[in-house]
C-alpha positions in Angstrom: -36.2 9.6 11.7 -35.2 6.0 11.2 -37.3 5.5 8.2 -35.4 8.3 6.4 -31.9 7.6 7.9 -31.7 4.0 7.2 -32.2 4.1 3.3 -29.7 7.0 3.2 -27.0 5.0 5.1 -27.8 1.9 3.1 -27.4 3.6 -0.3 -24.2 5.5 0.8 -22.8 2.1 2.1 -23.5 0.5 -1.2 -22.3 3.3 -3.6 -19.1 4.1 -1.6 -18.4 0.3 -1.3 -18.6 0.0 -5.0 -16.4 3.0 -5.6 -13.5 1.7 -3.4 -13.9 -1.9 -4.4 -11.2 -1.7 -7.3 -8.7 -0.1 -4.9 -9.5 -2.6 -2.2 -8.9 -5.3 -4.8 -5.5 -3.9 -5.6 -4.4 -3.9 -2.0 -6.0 -7.4 -1.3 -4.2 -9.0 -4.2 -0.9 -7.3 -3.8 -0.7 -8.2 0.0 -0.3 -12.0 -1.0 2.7 -11.0 -3.1 4.2 -9.0 -0.1 3.6 -11.5 2.5 4.8 -14.5 0.6 7.6 -12.7 -1.3 6.4 -14.3 -4.5 5.6 -12.6 -7.8 3.9 -14.7 -10.6 5.7 -14.5 -13.9 2.7 -13.8 -16.1 5.1 -12.6 -19.0 8.7 -12.6 -19.3 10.6 -9.5 -18.2 12.0 -7.3 -21.0 14.8 -4.8 -21.0 15.9 -2.2 -23.3 19.0 0.1 -23.5 19.1 3.3 -25.4 21.5 6.4 -25.5 20.5 10.0 -25.6 22.8 12.9 -26.3 22.8 16.7 -25.9 20.8 16.8 -22.8 20.3 20.1 -21.0 21.7 20.2 -17.5 21.5 23.1 -14.8 24.5 25.2 -14.4 24.4 25.1 -10.6 24.1 21.3 -10.5 26.6 20.7 -7.7 24.9 23.2 -5.4 21.4 21.7 -5.6 20.1 18.8 -3.5 16.9 17.2 -2.4 13.5 18.0 -4.0 14.9 21.1 -5.7 17.5 19.0 -7.5 14.8 16.6 -8.8 12.5 19.5 -10.0 15.5 21.0 -11.8 16.3 17.8 -13.5 12.7 17.3 -14.8 13.4 19.1 -18.1 16.4 16.8 -18.6 14.3 13.7 -18.1 11.6 15.1 -20.3 14.2 15.6 -23.1 15.2 12.0 -22.6 11.6 10.9 -22.9 11.7 9.5 -19.3 8.7 9.9 -17.2 7.7 8.6 -13.8 8.4 8.9 -10.1 12.0 9.7 -9.3 13.4 7.8 -6.5 16.5 9.6 -5.8 19.5 11.2 -7.5 22.9 9.8 -6.8 25.9 12.1 -7.8 29.1 10.3 -8.4 31.6 13.2 -8.1 34.7 11.4 -9.4 33.1 9.9 -12.3 31.1 12.9 -13.0 28.0 11.0 -13.4 24.3 11.1 -12.2 22.4 7.9 -11.4 18.6 8.5 -11.4 16.0 5.6 -10.9 12.7 6.4 -12.3 9.5 4.2 -11.5 6.3 3.7 -13.1 4.1 0.9 -11.8 5.2 -2.1 -13.9 8.3 -0.4 -15.3 11.7 0.5 -13.8 14.0 3.0 -15.7 17.6 3.7 -14.6 19.1 6.9 -16.2 23.0 7.3 -16.1 24.0 10.8 -17.2 27.7 11.7 -18.0 27.9 15.3 -16.9 30.8 16.1 -19.1 29.5 14.8 -22.4 25.8 15.4 -21.4 24.9 11.9 -22.6 22.6 9.5 -21.0 22.4 5.8 -21.0 18.8 4.8 -20.3 18.0 1.1 -19.2 14.2 0.3 -19.0 13.0 -2.9 -17.5 9.4 -4.0 -17.8 8.5 -5.8 -14.4 4.9 -6.9 -15.2 1.6 -6.6 -13.7 2.3 -8.3 -10.4 5.1 -5.9 -9.6 2.9 -3.1 -10.6 0.4 -4.0 -7.9 3.1 -4.4 -5.3 4.5 -0.9 -6.2 1.0 0.6 -5.8 0.6 -1.1 -2.5 3.9 0.4 -1.1 3.5 3.8 -2.7 4.1 6.5 -1.6 5.6 5.0 1.5 7.4 6.5 4.4 10.9 6.8 3.0 12.3 10.2 1.5 9.0 12.2 2.3 10.9 15.4 1.2 11.6 14.2 -2.3 8.7 11.9 -3.0 5.4 12.7 -4.9 7.4 14.4 -7.7 5.2 12.8 -10.3 1.6 14.0 -10.7 0.1 10.5 -11.0 1.7 9.2 -7.9 0.2 12.2 -6.1 -3.1 11.4 -7.5 -2.7 7.7 -6.3 -2.0 9.0 -2.7 -5.2 11.0 -2.9 -7.1 7.9 -3.9 -5.4 5.7 -1.3 -6.4 8.3 1.4 -10.0 8.5 0.0 -10.1 4.6 0.2 -9.1 4.7 3.8 -11.7 7.2 4.8 -14.4 5.5 2.9 -13.4 2.1 4.4 -13.9 3.6 7.8 -17.3 5.0 6.8 -18.3 1.7 5.2 -17.4 -0.3 8.3 -19.2 2.1 10.7 -22.3 2.2 8.4 -22.1 -1.5 8.2 -22.3 -1.8 11.9 -25.4 0.3 12.0 -27.0 -1.6 9.1 -26.3 -5.0 10.9 -27.5 -3.8 14.4 -30.8 -2.6 12.9 -31.5 -6.2 11.8 -32.4 -7.8 15.2 -32.4 -11.4 13.8 -28.7 -11.0 13.0 -27.5 -9.4 16.2 -26.6 -12.6 18.2 -24.5 -14.1 15.5 -23.0 -10.7 14.7 -21.9 -10.2 18.4 -20.3 -13.6 18.4 -18.3 -12.9 15.3 -17.4 -9.4 16.5 -16.1 -10.8 19.7 -14.3 -13.5 17.9 -12.7 -10.9 15.5 -11.7 -8.8 18.4 -10.0 -11.8 20.2 -8.1 -12.8 17.0 -7.1 -9.3 16.5 -5.6 -8.7 19.9 -3.8 -12.2 20.6 -24.2 -4.9 -4.9 -27.5 -3.9 -3.3 -30.0 -6.7 -2.6 -33.4 -5.1 -1.5 -35.3 -8.3 -2.1 -33.4 -9.9 0.8 -33.2 -7.0 3.2 -36.6 -5.2 2.7 -39.9 -6.9 3.7 -42.3 -7.7 0.8 -45.7 -6.1 1.1 -48.6 -8.5 1.6 -50.2 -9.7 -1.5 -47.1 -9.2 -3.7 -45.2 -12.2 -5.2 -41.4 -11.9 -5.5 -40.3 -12.0 -9.1 -37.2 -14.1 -8.3 -36.6 -17.8 -8.3 -36.0 -19.8 -5.0 -32.4 -20.2 -5.9 -31.8 -16.5 -6.4 -33.6 -15.6 -3.2 -31.6 -18.2 -1.2 -28.3 -17.1 -2.7 -28.9 -13.4 -1.9 -29.9 -14.2 1.7 -26.8 -16.3 2.3 -24.6 -13.7 0.4 -26.0 -11.0 2.8 -25.4 -13.1 5.8 -21.7 -13.7 4.6 -21.2 -10.0 4.0 -22.4 -9.2 7.5 -20.4 -11.9 9.2 -17.2 -11.6 7.5 -17.3 -7.8 7.8 -17.8 -8.0 11.5 -15.2 -10.6 11.9 -12.5 -8.7 10.1 -13.6 -5.1 11.3 -10.6 -4.5 13.6 -8.1 -5.8 10.9 -9.5 -3.4 8.4 -9.2 -0.5 10.9 -5.6 -1.5 11.6 -4.6 -1.6 7.9 -6.6 1.6 7.3 -4.9 3.6 10.0 -1.4 2.3 9.3 -1.8 3.0 5.6 -2.5 6.7 6.4 0.6 7.0 8.5 2.7 5.3 5.8 1.3 7.7 3.3 1.9 10.8 5.5 5.2 10.1 7.4 5.4 13.9 8.1 2.3 13.9 10.3 3.0 14.7 13.9 2.1 11.2 15.3 4.0 9.5 12.5 7.1 11.6 13.2 6.8 10.9 17.0 6.6 7.2 16.4 9.7 7.1 14.1 11.6 9.2 16.6 10.6 7.3 19.6 13.3 6.7 22.3 15.1 3.5 22.3 16.5 1.8 25.5 19.9 0.3 25.3 21.0 -2.3 28.0 24.7 -2.9 28.5 26.5 -5.3 30.5 30.0 -6.7 30.7 30.9 -9.8 28.9 33.9 -12.2 29.5 35.5 -13.5 26.5 37.3 -16.9 27.2 40.8 -17.4 26.2 40.7 -19.8 23.3 44.5 -20.7 23.4 44.2 -21.8 26.9 41.1 -23.8 26.3 42.7 -25.6 23.3 45.7 -26.4 25.3 43.7 -27.8 28.2 41.7 -29.9 25.7 44.9 -31.4 24.3 46.2 -32.3 27.8 42.9 -34.0 28.6 43.1 -36.1 25.4 46.5 -37.4 26.3 
């Protein structure tokens, strides 16, 4: 059983790991920008403004709200050649104007529609690659779940983000199995697993993992074999140390992507305790008068 099960798990571990590696790379790079509030200016930001007239608007515009309003305004945005994820729709009643921010990773567009003249002023700002990575990292997010995911490509990104989480969980569990099978690595692995637990709460290389049959000479240089051996050790040890952190980010990412799940709703609507007590405010006039007397 083990002879068949081990190669299957090893191959799935490899292929699923290669599949999710670009998505993990996106989250890994963008987290530095989020944590340090820093975006590298690879290229200068550009902004363009244009005006579009004769836009179609729904007749019952004032009666619509939420997702239905966004879906109704989609033909208007397509007429203005604006595509992307609509953040919200702000209706300024007195000014008879609609403010619609539309987002594509790396690009922010603000559409201001004059309802009376059916004319729109469109300001497009190119924000760059770093901001695009941050946008993907935070999307879809937990805010406005009723109106979000109104752009197909953003829905597809959520599917891929969910798949990345599930595959990360599989890769981590299968990695534990692959590590445990190698008895020579168990001691160091347990130490790093324990160290990772403490810190949390307070390419396939068959030549280096499979024994070589007697009488066969490995067709690799000494440098390559040593590199593969240490690369495998680093892969095991770093993965075991970061195991709990990967699970934390994986589960929290699922909750952020699906704020309507029962557990996420119960967490957002959790009860808060307020403690109140009386406070005595000193009389400032009396204190100033006493200080003046003391000075004399």
